[in-house]
C-alpha positions in Angstrom: 0.1 0.2 0.3 1.5 3.0 -0.6 1.3 5.6 2.0 1.1 9.0 -0.2 -0.3 9.1 -3.7 -0.9 11.6 -6.6 -4.1 13.1 -7.1 -5.3 15.9 -9.0 -5.4 18.0 -6.2 -1.5 19.5 -5.9 1.3 17.9 -4.3 0.7 14.5 -2.9 -2.2 13.0 -1.1 -2.7 11.0 1.6 -5.6 8.3 2.0 -5.9 8.6 5.2 -5.7 11.1 8.5 -6.3 11.1 12.2 -6.4 14.2 13.3 -7.0 14.4 17.0 -8.4 18.0 18.6 -8.3 19.2 22.5 -10.3 22.3 22.2 -8.4 24.7 21.8 -7.8 27.3 18.9 -5.6 25.3 16.4 -8.3 22.6 15.8 -9.8 24.1 13.5 -7.0 24.3 11.4 -5.4 20.9 12.0 -8.7 19.4 10.8 -8.9 21.8 7.6 -5.1 21.4 7.2 -6.4 17.5 6.5 -8.7 17.6 4.9 -7.0 19.5 2.3 -4.2 17.2 3.1 -6.2 13.2 2.0 -7.3 11.6 -1.1 -10.0 14.1 -2.1 -12.9 11.5 -3.8 -11.2 8.5 -1.4 -10.0 10.1 1.9 -10.6 8.9 5.5 -10.5 11.3 8.2 -10.7 9.9 11.5 -11.1 13.1 14.8 -10.7 12.1 18.1 -11.1 13.9 21.3 -9.5 12.1 25.0 -11.2 12.3 27.9 -7.4 11.6 29.7 -8.4 9.2 32.9 -7.5 10.5 36.5 -6.2 6.5 38.0 -8.6 7.5 40.8 -11.3 6.6 38.1 -11.4 3.4 36.7 -10.5 3.4 33.1 -14.5 3.1 31.6 -15.1 5.4 34.5 -18.4 8.3 32.4 -17.3 11.3 33.8 -20.5 13.5 32.0 -19.2 16.5 32.2 -15.7 15.6 29.8 -17.6 12.9 27.4 -20.1 15.7 26.9 -17.5 18.6 26.5 -16.1 15.5 24.1 -18.5 15.3 22.2 -18.9 19.1 21.5 -16.1 19.1 19.9 -15.9 16.7 18.1 -19.4 17.7 16.4 -17.6 21.2 15.9 -15.1 19.6 14.3 -17.9 17.3 12.1 -19.4 21.0 10.6 -15.8 22.1 9.9 -15.2 18.8 7.2 -18.6 19.0 6.2 -17.7 20.7 2.8 -14.7 18.4 2.3 -17.1 15.1 1.8 -14.9 12.4 3.0 -15.6 9.2 4.8 -15.6 11.4 8.7 -15.4 9.3 12.1 -15.5 11.6 14.9 -14.7 9.1 18.1 -13.9 9.3 21.7 -11.0 7.8 24.0 -10.5 7.2 27.2 -7.0 6.9 28.3 -4.9 7.4 31.3 -2.1 9.2 28.9 -3.6 10.7 24.9 -0.9 10.1 23.4 -0.4 6.8 24.6 -4.0 6.7 22.6 -3.6 9.1 19.8 -0.8 6.1 18.4 -2.9 2.9 19.9 -5.8 4.3 17.7 -3.6 5.3 14.4 -1.9 1.8 14.4 -5.8 0.0 15.0 -6.6 2.4 12.0 -4.1 2.4 10.1 -3.6 5.5 9.4 -1.2 7.4 6.9 -0.6 10.6 9.4 -1.2 11.6 12.7 -2.5 15.5 12.6 -1.9 17.9 16.1 -2.6 20.7 15.9 -0.6 23.1 19.3 -1.7 26.7 20.4 1.2 28.6 21.3 1.6 28.1 25.0 3.8 28.5 27.9 4.8 26.9 31.2 7.7 28.9 33.5 7.5 32.0 30.9 9.0 29.3 27.5 6.9 27.9 24.4 6.2 24.3 26.8 4.4 21.8 23.9 3.8 19.3 27.2 3.8 15.1 26.9 1.7 14.0 24.5 3.1 15.2 21.3 6.6 14.7 22.0 5.4 11.2 23.2 3.5 10.5 19.6 6.8 11.8 17.1 8.3 9.0 18.6 5.8 6.1 18.6 3.4 6.9 15.4 4.5 4.3 13.2 3.0 7.2 10.9 4.3 10.5 9.6 3.1 13.8 12.4 1.8 16.7 11.3 1.7 19.2 14.0 0.1 22.5 13.9 1.7 25.6 16.1 -1.5 28.3 16.2 -0.2 31.0 16.1 1.9 33.2 18.8 -0.6 36.7 19.2 -3.9 34.9 18.5 -3.2 31.9 21.5 -1.5 34.5 23.4 -4.3 36.9 23.8 -6.9 33.6 23.8 -5.4 30.9 26.4 -7.6 32.8 29.3 -10.4 31.8 27.4 -9.3 28.6 26.4 -10.5 25.4 29.2 
């Protein structure tokens, strides 16, 4: 199976992409980027939202507020993909660590690439990419594409994001 094929669109296209969303400002652009990279006729887009479960809860416990937030975010992402007319599947996942869930889903779906959007965030005064992205970069069996949001826009909205 060729991971990248030349389509009728400009440049190279992928046949399947997994986008992990987290409810940040960068999610919209990451999903649009994935849609633009997919093969126009038969691309498959998988959008996942991972609920990271604290160890004090069983892994399969349902936390209503987290589930509702995830469903709202996934619904919004599905609306973004509608104009592209791809086969889109959106799923809530629960895991102790988001990175592990993303990599496992990429393996299970046999995707050509994982797209991750990250806002520009600072931790202790320095730019930080957290722990999920390094895990996915190190362990994903496919291409990994990172979309970092705009510094100005993300700093302005940091107080408004949940």
